[in-house]
N, CA, C, O and the ligand as a Tripos MOL2 file, in Angstrom:
@<TRIPOS>MOLECULE
protein
  257   255    65     0     0
PROTEIN
NO_CHARGES

@<TRIPOS>ATOM
      1 N           0.8370   -1.1990    0.0000 N.3       1 MET1
      2 CA          0.0000    0.0000    0.0000 C.3       1 MET1
      3 C           0.8720    1.2480    0.0000 C.2       1 MET1
      4 O           1.6780    1.4690    0.9040 O.2       1 MET1
      5 N           0.6930    2.0310   -1.0040 N.am      2 ASN2
      6 CA          1.5010    3.2410   -1.1110 C.3       2 ASN2
      7 C           0.7070    4.4400   -0.6080 C.2       2 ASN2
      8 O          -0.0580    5.0650   -1.3430 O.2       2 ASN2
      9 N           0.9150    4.7330    0.6590 N.am      3 LYS3
     10 CA          0.1540    5.8130    1.2800 C.3       3 LYS3
     11 C           0.9340    7.1200    1.1830 C.2       3 LYS3
     12 O           2.0650    7.2260    1.6570 O.2       3 LYS3
     13 N           0.3210    8.0820    0.5760 N.am      4 ARG4
     14 CA          0.9930    9.3600    0.4170 C.3       4 ARG4
     15 C           0.9170   10.1400    1.7360 C.2       4 ARG4
     16 O          -0.1410   10.2610    2.3520 O.2       4 ARG4
     17 N           2.0520   10.6510    2.1320 N.am      5 VAL5
     18 CA          2.0780   11.4470    3.3630 C.3       5 VAL5
     19 C           1.6690   12.8730    3.0460 C.2       5 VAL5
     20 O           2.3740   13.6080    2.3530 O.2       5 VAL5
     21 N           0.5180   13.2380    3.5690 N.am      6 LYS6
     22 CA          0.0800   14.6200    3.3330 C.3       6 LYS6
     23 C           0.1080   15.3920    4.6500 C.2       6 LYS6
     24 O          -0.0980   14.8230    5.7220 O.2       6 LYS6
     25 N           0.3630   16.6870    4.5550 N.am      7 PRO7
     26 CA          0.4330   17.4920    5.7660 C.3       7 PRO7
     27 C          -0.9160   17.5430    6.4690 C.2       7 PRO7
     28 O          -1.9470   17.7940    5.8440 O.2       7 PRO7
     29 N          -0.8970   17.3090    7.7440 N.am      8 LEU8
     30 CA         -2.1280   17.3740    8.5200 C.3       8 LEU8
     31 C          -2.2530   18.7390    9.1770 C.2       8 LEU8
     32 O          -1.2640   19.3470    9.5840 O.2       8 LEU8
     33 N          -3.4750   19.1990    9.2690 N.am      9 ASN9
     34 CA         -3.7120   20.4780    9.9250 C.3       9 ASN9
     35 C          -4.5290   20.2810   11.1940 C.2       9 ASN9
     36 O          -5.3750   19.3920   11.2940 O.2       9 ASN9
     37 N          -4.2430   21.1380   12.1470 N.am     10 CYS10
     38 CA         -5.0150   21.1210   13.3830 C.3      10 CYS10
     39 C          -6.4480   21.5390   13.0760 C.2      10 CYS10
     40 O          -6.6650   22.5790   12.4550 O.2      10 CYS10
     41 N          -7.4350   20.7410   13.5050 N.am     11 PRO11
     42 CA         -8.8300   21.0700   13.2180 C.3      11 PRO11
     43 C          -9.3150   22.2870   13.9940 C.2      11 PRO11
     44 O         -10.3450   22.8700   13.6570 O.2      11 PRO11
     45 N          -8.5780   22.6710   15.0280 N.am     12 VAL12
     46 CA         -9.0170   23.8000   15.8550 C.3      12 VAL12
     47 C          -8.5070   25.1190   15.2990 C.2      12 VAL12
     48 O          -9.2890   26.0430   15.0750 O.2      12 VAL12
     49 N          -7.1920   25.2150   15.0730 N.am     13 CYS13
     50 CA         -6.6190   26.4840   14.6260 C.3      13 CYS13
     51 C          -6.1630   26.4200   13.1670 C.2      13 CYS13
     52 O          -5.7100   27.4180   12.6050 O.2      13 CYS13
     53 N          -6.2870   25.2480   12.5670 N.am     14 ASN14
     54 CA         -5.9820   25.0560   11.1520 C.3      14 ASN14
     55 C          -4.5070   25.2530   10.8200 C.2      14 ASN14
     56 O          -4.1500   25.4650    9.6620 O.2      14 ASN14
     57 N          -3.6640   25.1840   11.8260 N.am     15 ARG15
     58 CA         -2.2270   25.2720   11.5490 C.3      15 ARG15
     59 C          -1.6840   23.8820   11.2670 C.2      15 ARG15
     60 O          -2.2300   22.8780   11.7240 O.2      15 ARG15
     61 N          -0.6120   23.8440   10.5160 N.am     16 GLN16
     62 CA         -0.0500   22.5500   10.1460 C.3      16 GLN16
     63 C           0.5860   21.8730   11.3550 C.2      16 GLN16
     64 O           1.3000   22.5000   12.1380 O.2      16 GLN16
     65 N           0.3110   20.5880   11.4840 N.am     17 LEU17
     66 CA          0.9030   19.8200   12.5740 C.3      17 LEU17
     67 C           2.2920   19.3630   12.1610 C.2      17 LEU17
     68 O           2.4700   18.7220   11.1250 O.2      17 LEU17
     69 N           3.2650   19.7010   12.9830 N.am     18 LYS18
     70 CA          4.6400   19.4080   12.5920 C.3      18 LYS18
     71 C           5.2130   18.2180   13.3370 C.2      18 LYS18
     72 O           5.9310   17.4050   12.7540 O.2      18 LYS18
     73 N           4.9080   18.1120   14.5980 N.am     19 SER19
     74 CA          5.5100   17.0210   15.3610 C.3      19 SER19
     75 C           4.6770   15.7440   15.2330 C.2      19 SER19
     76 O           3.4580   15.7820   15.0650 O.2      19 SER19
     77 N           5.3780   14.6200   15.3200 N.am     20 GLN20
     78 CA          4.7210   13.3230   15.1950 C.3      20 GLN20
     79 C           3.6480   13.1550   16.2640 C.2      20 GLN20
     80 O           2.5930   12.5730   16.0110 O.2      20 GLN20
     81 N           3.9250   13.6680   17.4550 N.am     21 LYS21
     82 CA          2.9710   13.5590   18.5570 C.3      21 LYS21
     83 C           1.6780   14.2900   18.2410 C.2      21 LYS21
     84 O           0.5820   13.7900   18.4940 O.2      21 LYS21
     85 N           1.8280   15.4870   17.6810 N.am     22 SER22
     86 CA          0.6490   16.2790   17.3340 C.3      22 SER22
     87 C          -0.1780   15.5760   16.2780 C.2      22 SER22
     88 O          -1.4080   15.5730   16.3340 O.2      22 SER22
     89 N           0.5120   14.9770   15.3080 N.am     23 ILE23
     90 CA         -0.1840   14.2740   14.2340 C.3      23 ILE23
     91 C          -0.9360   13.0710   14.8040 C.2      23 ILE23
     92 O          -2.0690   12.7900   14.4120 O.2      23 ILE23
     93 N          -0.2990   12.3760   15.7200 N.am     24 GLU24
     94 CA         -0.9570   11.2180   16.3350 C.3      24 GLU24
     95 C          -2.1720   11.6530   17.1470 C.2      24 GLU24
     96 O          -3.1920   10.9650   17.1850 O.2      24 GLU24
     97 N          -2.0420   12.8130   17.7980 N.am     25 ARG25
     98 CA         -3.1270   13.3150   18.6360 C.3      25 ARG25
     99 C          -4.2250   13.9470   17.7770 C.2      25 ARG25
    100 O          -5.3870   14.0120   18.1780 O.2      25 ARG25
    101 N          -3.8350   14.4040   16.5990 N.am     26 GLY26
    102 CA         -4.8190   14.9860   15.6870 C.3      26 GLY26
    103 C          -5.0020   16.4720   15.8910 C.2      26 GLY26
    104 O          -5.8600   17.0780   15.2490 O.2      26 GLY26
    105 N          -4.2130   17.0800   16.7750 N.am     27 MET27
    106 CA         -4.2830   18.5350   16.9440 C.3      27 MET27
    107 C          -3.0100   19.0360   17.5970 C.2      27 MET27
    108 O          -2.2490   18.2600   18.1760 O.2      27 MET27
    109 N          -2.7850   20.3260   17.5020 N.am     28 GLY28
    110 CA         -1.5810   20.9140   18.0650 C.3      28 GLY28
    111 C          -1.5840   20.8630   19.5870 C.2      28 GLY28
    112 O          -2.6380   20.7340   20.2080 O.2      28 GLY28
    113 N          -0.4030   20.9650   20.1820 N.am     29 PRO29
    114 CA         -0.2890   20.8500   21.6390 C.3      29 PRO29
    115 C          -1.0570   21.9450   22.3690 C.2      29 PRO29
    116 O          -1.6680   21.6860   23.4060 O.2      29 PRO29
    117 N          -1.0340   23.1600   21.8390 N.am     30 VAL30
    118 CA         -1.7290   24.2680   22.5110 C.3      30 VAL30
    119 C          -3.2310   24.0430   22.4870 C.2      30 VAL30
    120 O          -3.9200   24.2550   23.4850 O.2      30 VAL30
    121 N          -3.7280   23.6120   21.3400 N.am     31 CYS31
    122 CA         -5.1620   23.3810   21.2070 C.3      31 CYS31
    123 C          -5.5970   22.1870   22.0520 C.2      31 CYS31
    124 O          -6.7080   22.1680   22.5820 O.2      31 CYS31
    125 N          -4.7330   21.2070   22.1730 N.am     32 ALA32
    126 CA         -5.0580   20.0460   22.9970 C.3      32 ALA32
    127 C          -5.2350   20.4730   24.4510 C.2      32 ALA32
    128 O          -6.1460   20.0100   25.1370 O.2      32 ALA32
    129 N          -4.3560   21.3610   24.9140 N.am     33 ILE33
    130 CA         -4.4530   21.8440   26.2980 C.3      33 ILE33
    131 C          -5.7090   22.6800   26.4710 C.2      33 ILE33
    132 O          -6.4290   22.5390   27.4590 O.2      33 ILE33
    133 N          -5.9670   23.5540   25.5010 N.am     34 LYS34
    134 CA         -7.1570   24.4040   25.5820 C.3      34 LYS34
    135 C          -8.4220   23.5640   25.6400 C.2      34 LYS34
    136 O          -9.3380   23.8400   26.4150 O.2      34 LYS34
    137 N          -8.4550   22.5470   24.8140 N.am     35 LEU35
    138 CA         -9.6250   21.6870   24.7680 C.3      35 LEU35
    139 C          -9.8200   20.9590   26.0970 C.2      35 LEU35
    140 O         -10.9400   20.7830   26.5770 O.2      35 LEU35
    141 N          -8.7030   20.5480   26.6650 N.am     36 LEU36
    142 CA         -8.7520   19.8410   27.9420 C.3      36 LEU36
    143 C          -9.2780   20.7580   29.0370 C.2      36 LEU36
    144 O         -10.0810   20.3460   29.8730 O.2      36 LEU36
    145 N          -8.8120   22.0140   29.0240 N.am     37 GLU37
    146 CA         -9.2640   22.9760   30.0290 C.3      37 GLU37
    147 C         -10.7500   23.2640   29.8730 C.2      37 GLU37
    148 O         -11.4690   23.4150   30.8610 O.2      37 GLU37
    149 N         -11.1990   23.3370   28.6450 N.am     38 LYS38
    150 CA        -12.6110   23.5940   28.3790 C.3      38 LYS38
    151 C         -13.4780   22.4770   28.9260 C.2      38 LYS38
    152 O         -14.5570   22.7140   29.4700 O.2      38 LYS38
    153 N         -12.9930   21.2660   28.7720 N.am     39 GLU39
    154 CA        -13.7860   20.1300   29.2340 C.3      39 GLU39
    155 C         -13.8970   20.1060   30.7470 C.2      39 GLU39
    156 O         -14.8760   19.6090   31.3040 O.2      39 GLU39
    157 N         -12.8710   20.6540   31.4140 N.am     40 ASN40
    158 CA        -12.8400   20.5820   32.8720 C.3      40 ASN40
    159 C         -13.5990   21.7070   33.5570 C.2      40 ASN40
    160 O         -13.9690   21.5780   34.7240 O.2      40 ASN40
    161 N         -13.8370   22.8080   32.8540 N.am     41 GLU41
    162 CA        -14.5750   23.8930   33.4790 C.3      41 GLU41
    163 C         -16.0000   23.9220   32.9510 C.2      41 GLU41
    164 O         -16.2310   23.6300   31.7780 O.2      41 GLU41
    165 N         -16.9600   24.2700   33.8020 N.am     42 PRO42
    166 CA        -18.3540   24.2920   33.3460 C.3      42 PRO42
    167 C         -18.5590   25.4060   32.3400 C.2      42 PRO42
    168 O         -17.8970   26.4400   32.4220 O.2      42 PRO42
    169 N         -19.4620   25.2160   31.3940 N.am     43 PRO43
    170 CA        -19.7140   26.2370   30.3830 C.3      43 PRO43
    171 C         -20.2210   27.5280   31.0120 C.2      43 PRO43
    172 O         -20.9130   27.5150   32.0300 O.2      43 PRO43
    173 N         -19.8590   28.6430   30.3820 N.am     44 LYS44
    174 CA        -20.2800   29.9290   30.9280 C.3      44 LYS44
    175 C         -21.7930   30.0670   30.8530 C.2      44 LYS44
    176 O         -22.4210   29.5960   29.9050 O.2      44 LYS44
    177 N         -22.3630   30.7020   31.8390 N.am     45 GLY45
    178 CA        -23.8090   30.8930   31.8680 C.3      45 GLY45
    179 C         -24.5330   29.7200   32.4980 C.2      45 GLY45
    180 O         -25.7500   29.7480   32.6840 O.2      45 GLY45
    181 N         -23.7740   28.6980   32.8200 N.am     46 GLN46
    182 CA        -24.3980   27.5470   33.4610 C.3      46 GLN46
    183 C         -23.8840   27.4410   34.8870 C.2      46 GLN46
    184 O         -22.6760   27.4810   35.1210 O.2      46 GLN46
    185 N         -24.7850   27.3060   35.8260 N.am     47 MET47
    186 CA        -24.3830   27.2230   37.2240 C.3      47 MET47
    187 C         -23.7040   25.9020   37.5090 C.2      47 MET47
    188 O         -24.0860   24.8530   36.9910 O.2      47 MET47
    189 N         -22.6900   25.9820   38.3450 N.am     48 SER48
    190 CA        -22.1320   24.7350   38.8330 C.3      48 SER48
    191 C         -23.0700   24.2070   39.9090 C.2      48 SER48
    192 O         -23.9270   24.9420   40.3990 O.2      48 SER48
    193 N         -22.9200   22.9690   40.2710 N.am     49 ILE49
    194 CA        -23.8260   22.3740   41.2540 C.3      49 ILE49
    195 C         -23.6790   23.0450   42.6150 C.2      49 ILE49
    196 O         -24.6390   23.1390   43.3810 O.2      49 ILE49
    197 N         -22.4510   23.5160   42.9100 N.am     50 ASP50
    198 CA        -22.2400   24.2200   44.1780 C.3      50 ASP50
    199 C         -23.0220   25.5200   44.2330 C.2      50 ASP50
    200 O         -23.6710   25.8310   45.2310 O.2      50 ASP50
    201 N         -22.9490   26.2820   43.1300 N.am     51 GLU51
    202 CA        -23.6820   27.5450   43.0590 C.3      51 GLU51
    203 C         -25.1830   27.2890   43.1590 C.2      51 GLU51
    204 O         -25.9080   28.0280   43.8250 O.2      51 GLU51
    205 N         -25.6210   26.2730   42.5130 N.am     52 TYR52
    206 CA        -27.0400   25.9340   42.5120 C.3      52 TYR52
    207 C         -27.5280   25.6330   43.9250 C.2      52 TYR52
    208 O         -28.5970   26.0860   44.3340 O.2      52 TYR52
    209 N         -26.7480   24.8760   44.6500 N.am     53 LEU53
    210 CA        -27.1260   24.5170   46.0060 C.3      53 LEU53
    211 C         -27.1270   25.7380   46.9060 C.2      53 LEU53
    212 O         -27.9870   25.8670   47.7770 O.2      53 LEU53
    213 N         -26.1560   26.6500   46.7020 N.am     54 GLN54
    214 CA        -26.1100   27.8610   47.5050 C.3      54 GLN54
    215 C         -27.3330   28.7290   47.2410 C.2      54 GLN54
    216 O         -27.9380   29.2560   48.1750 O.2      54 GLN54
    217 N         -27.6970   28.8790   45.9690 N.am     55 GLU55
    218 CA        -28.8660   29.6730   45.6150 C.3      55 GLU55
    219 C         -30.1150   29.0500   46.2300 C.2      55 GLU55
    220 O         -30.9960   29.7480   46.7310 O.2      55 GLU55
    221 N         -30.1690   27.7520   46.1820 N.am     56 GLY56
    222 CA        -31.3420   27.0370   46.6560 C.3      56 GLY56
    223 C         -31.5490   27.1480   48.1590 C.2      56 GLY56
    224 O         -32.6330   26.8590   48.6630 O.2      56 GLY56
    225 N         -30.5010   27.5710   48.8790 N.am     57 ASP57
    226 CA        -30.6130   27.7100   50.3190 C.3      57 ASP57
    227 C         -31.7170   28.6780   50.7240 C.2      57 ASP57
    228 O         -32.3910   28.4890   51.7370 O.2      57 ASP57
    229 N         -31.8880   29.7230   49.9090 N.am     58 GLU58
    230 CA        -32.8370   30.7650   50.2780 C.3      58 GLU58
    231 C         -34.2530   30.4160   49.8590 C.2      58 GLU58
    232 O         -35.2120   31.0490   50.2990 O.2      58 GLU58
    233 N         -34.3790   29.4360   49.0300 N.am     59 VAL59
    234 CA        -35.7090   29.0470   48.5550 C.3      59 VAL59
    235 C         -36.0600   27.7010   49.1690 C.2      59 VAL59
    236 O         -35.2780   26.7510   49.1320 O.2      59 VAL59
    237 N         -37.2250   27.6530   49.7180 N.am     60 ASP60
    238 CA        -37.6710   26.3730   50.2670 C.3      60 ASP60
    239 C         -38.3240   25.5490   49.1680 C.2      60 ASP60
    240 O         -39.5000   25.7210   48.8480 O.2      60 ASP60
    241 N         -37.5370   24.6600   48.6070 N.am     61 MET61
    242 CA        -37.9930   23.9210   47.4370 C.3      61 MET61
    243 C         -39.0280   22.8670   47.7790 C.2      61 MET61
    244 O         -39.7900   22.4180   46.9230 O.2      61 MET61
    245 N         -39.0400   22.4900   49.0150 N.am     62 TRP62
    246 CA        -39.8170   21.3010   49.3840 C.3      62 TRP62
    247 C         -41.1960   21.6560   49.9510 C.2      62 TRP62
    248 O         -41.9750   20.7670   50.2930 O.2      62 TRP62
    249 N         -41.4930   22.9440   50.0470 N.am     63 SER63
    250 CA        -42.7290   23.3140   50.7490 C.3      63 SER63
    251 C         -43.9310   23.4720   49.8320 C.2      63 SER63
    252 O         -45.0410   23.6940   50.3170 O.2      63 SER63
    253 N         -43.7450   23.3650   48.5280 N.am     64 SER64
    254 CA        -44.8740   23.5580   47.6260 C.3      64 SER64
    255 C         -45.6880   22.2960   47.5330 C.2      64 SER64
    256 O         -46.6890   22.2590   46.8170 O.2      64 SER64
    257 ZN         -4.3470   24.0360   16.7730 Zn       65 ZN65
@<TRIPOS>BOND
     1     1     2 1
     2     2     3 1
     3     3     4 2
     4     3     5 am
     5     5     6 1
     6     6     7 1
     7     7     8 2
     8     7     9 am
     9     9    10 1
    10    10    11 1
    11    11    12 2
    12    11    13 am
    13    13    14 1
    14    14    15 1
    15    15    16 2
    16    15    17 am
    17    17    18 1
    18    18    19 1
    19    19    20 2
    20    19    21 am
    21    21    22 1
    22    22    23 1
    23    23    24 2
    24    23    25 am
    25    25    26 1
    26    26    27 1
    27    27    28 2
    28    27    29 am
    29    29    30 1
    30    30    31 1
    31    31    32 2
    32    31    33 am
    33    33    34 1
    34    34    35 1
    35    35    36 2
    36    35    37 am
    37    37    38 1
    38    38    39 1
    39    39    40 2
    40    39    41 am
    41    41    42 1
    42    42    43 1
    43    43    44 2
    44    43    45 am
    45    45    46 1
    46    46    47 1
    47    47    48 2
    48    47    49 am
    49    49    50 1
    50    50    51 1
    51    51    52 2
    52    51    53 am
    53    53    54 1
    54    54    55 1
    55    55    56 2
    56    55    57 am
    57    57    58 1
    58    58    59 1
    59    59    60 2
    60    59    61 am
    61    61    62 1
    62    62    63 1
    63    63    64 2
    64    63    65 am
    65    65    66 1
    66    66    67 1
    67    67    68 2
    68    67    69 am
    69    69    70 1
    70    70    71 1
    71    71    72 2
    72    71    73 am
    73    73    74 1
    74    74    75 1
    75    75    76 2
    76    75    77 am
    77    77    78 1
    78    78    79 1
    79    79    80 2
    80    79    81 am
    81    81    82 1
    82    82    83 1
    83    83    84 2
    84    83    85 am
    85    85    86 1
    86    86    87 1
    87    87    88 2
    88    87    89 am
    89    89    90 1
    90    90    91 1
    91    91    92 2
    92    91    93 am
    93    93    94 1
    94    94    95 1
    95    95    96 2
    96    95    97 am
    97    97    98 1
    98    98    99 1
    99    99   100 2
   100    99   101 am
   101   101   102 1
   102   102   103 1
   103   103   104 2
   104   103   105 am
   105   105   106 1
   106   106   107 1
   107   107   108 2
   108   107   109 am
   109   109   110 1
   110   110   111 1
   111   111   112 2
   112   111   113 am
   113   113   114 1
   114   114   115 1
   115   115   116 2
   116   115   117 am
   117   117   118 1
   118   118   119 1
   119   119   120 2
   120   119   121 am
   121   121   122 1
   122   122   123 1
   123   123   124 2
   124   123   125 am
   125   125   126 1
   126   126   127 1
   127   127   128 2
   128   127   129 am
   129   129   130 1
   130   130   131 1
   131   131   132 2
   132   131   133 am
   133   133   134 1
   134   134   135 1
   135   135   136 2
   136   135   137 am
   137   137   138 1
   138   138   139 1
   139   139   140 2
   140   139   141 am
   141   141   142 1
   142   142   143 1
   143   143   144 2
   144   143   145 am
   145   145   146 1
   146   146   147 1
   147   147   148 2
   148   147   149 am
   149   149   150 1
   150   150   151 1
   151   151   152 2
   152   151   153 am
   153   153   154 1
   154   154   155 1
   155   155   156 2
   156   155   157 am
   157   157   158 1
   158   158   159 1
   159   159   160 2
   160   159   161 am
   161   161   162 1
   162   162   163 1
   163   163   164 2
   164   163   165 am
   165   165   166 1
   166   166   167 1
   167   167   168 2
   168   167   169 am
   169   169   170 1
   170   170   171 1
   171   171   172 2
   172   171   173 am
   173   173   174 1
   174   174   175 1
   175   175   176 2
   176   175   177 am
   177   177   178 1
   178   178   179 1
   179   179   180 2
   180   179   181 am
   181   181   182 1
   182   182   183 1
   183   183   184 2
   184   183   185 am
   185   185   186 1
   186   186   187 1
   187   187   188 2
   188   187   189 am
   189   189   190 1
   190   190   191 1
   191   191   192 2
   192   191   193 am
   193   193   194 1
   194   194   195 1
   195   195   196 2
   196   195   197 am
   197   197   198 1
   198   198   199 1
   199   199   200 2
   200   199   201 am
   201   201   202 1
   202   202   203 1
   203   203   204 2
   204   203   205 am
   205   205   206 1
   206   206   207 1
   207   207   208 2
   208   207   209 am
   209   209   210 1
   210   210   211 1
   211   211   212 2
   212   211   213 am
   213   213   214 1
   214   214   215 1
   215   215   216 2
   216   215   217 am
   217   217   218 1
   218   218   219 1
   219   219   220 2
   220   219   221 am
   221   221   222 1
   222   222   223 1
   223   223   224 2
   224   223   225 am
   225   225   226 1
   226   226   227 1
   227   227   228 2
   228   227   229 am
   229   229   230 1
   230   230   231 1
   231   231   232 2
   232   231   233 am
   233   233   234 1
   234   234   235 1
   235   235   236 2
   236   235   237 am
   237   237   238 1
   238   238   239 1
   239   239   240 2
   240   239   241 am
   241   241   242 1
   242   242   243 1
   243   243   244 2
   244   243   245 am
   245   245   246 1
   246   246   247 1
   247   247   248 2
   248   247   249 am
   249   249   250 1
   250   250   251 1
   251   251   252 2
   252   251   253 am
   253   253   254 1
   254   254   255 1
   255   255   256 2
@<TRIPOS>SUBSTRUCTURE
     1 MET1         2 RESIDUE 1 A MET
     2 ASN2         6 RESIDUE 1 A ASN
     3 LYS3        10 RESIDUE 1 A LYS
     4 ARG4        14 RESIDUE 1 A ARG
     5 VAL5        18 RESIDUE 1 A VAL
     6 LYS6        22 RESIDUE 1 A LYS
     7 PRO7        26 RESIDUE 1 A PRO
     8 LEU8        30 RESIDUE 1 A LEU
     9 ASN9        34 RESIDUE 1 A ASN
    10 CYS10       38 RESIDUE 1 A CYS
    11 PRO11       42 RESIDUE 1 A PRO
    12 VAL12       46 RESIDUE 1 A VAL
    13 CYS13       50 RESIDUE 1 A CYS
    14 ASN14       54 RESIDUE 1 A ASN
    15 ARG15       58 RESIDUE 1 A ARG
    16 GLN16       62 RESIDUE 1 A GLN
    17 LEU17       66 RESIDUE 1 A LEU
    18 LYS18       70 RESIDUE 1 A LYS
    19 SER19       74 RESIDUE 1 A SER
    20 GLN20       78 RESIDUE 1 A GLN
    21 LYS21       82 RESIDUE 1 A LYS
    22 SER22       86 RESIDUE 1 A SER
    23 ILE23       90 RESIDUE 1 A ILE
    24 GLU24       94 RESIDUE 1 A GLU
    25 ARG25       98 RESIDUE 1 A ARG
    26 GLY26      102 RESIDUE 1 A GLY
    27 MET27      106 RESIDUE 1 A MET
    28 GLY28      110 RESIDUE 1 A GLY
    29 PRO29      114 RESIDUE 1 A PRO
    30 VAL30      118 RESIDUE 1 A VAL
    31 CYS31      122 RESIDUE 1 A CYS
    32 ALA32      126 RESIDUE 1 A ALA
    33 ILE33      130 RESIDUE 1 A ILE
    34 LYS34      134 RESIDUE 1 A LYS
    35 LEU35      138 RESIDUE 1 A LEU
    36 LEU36      142 RESIDUE 1 A LEU
    37 GLU37      146 RESIDUE 1 A GLU
    38 LYS38      150 RESIDUE 1 A LYS
    39 GLU39      154 RESIDUE 1 A GLU
    40 ASN40      158 RESIDUE 1 A ASN
    41 GLU41      162 RESIDUE 1 A GLU
    42 PRO42      166 RESIDUE 1 A PRO
    43 PRO43      170 RESIDUE 1 A PRO
    44 LYS44      174 RESIDUE 1 A LYS
    45 GLY45      178 RESIDUE 1 A GLY
    46 GLN46      182 RESIDUE 1 A GLN
    47 MET47      186 RESIDUE 1 A MET
    48 SER48      190 RESIDUE 1 A SER
    49 ILE49      194 RESIDUE 1 A ILE
    50 ASP50      198 RESIDUE 1 A ASP
    51 GLU51      202 RESIDUE 1 A GLU
    52 TYR52      206 RESIDUE 1 A TYR
    53 LEU53      210 RESIDUE 1 A LEU
    54 GLN54      214 RESIDUE 1 A GLN
    55 GLU55      218 RESIDUE 1 A GLU
    56 GLY56      222 RESIDUE 1 A GLY
    57 ASP57      226 RESIDUE 1 A ASP
    58 GLU58      230 RESIDUE 1 A GLU
    59 VAL59      234 RESIDUE 1 A VAL
    60 ASP60      238 RESIDUE 1 A ASP
    61 MET61      242 RESIDUE 1 A MET
    62 TRP62      246 RESIDUE 1 A TRP
    63 SER63      250 RESIDUE 1 A SER
    64 SER64      254 RESIDUE 1 A SER
    65 ZN65       257 GROUP 0 **** ****
């Protein structure tokens, strides 16, 4: 099988992947870190469960 080696681009920033590791991962190292950080933090505008519980302290949810 004669597989042509074509330059791969990062799907996030569209820059060419140069290192073998980046190519194996499918994205550049910076974008990989950014993506990881995004996954670990809750999306903006959405309450974390801690915030939700704190807000709920003032409302008696169970009395209706
Ligand atoms: Zn990238």
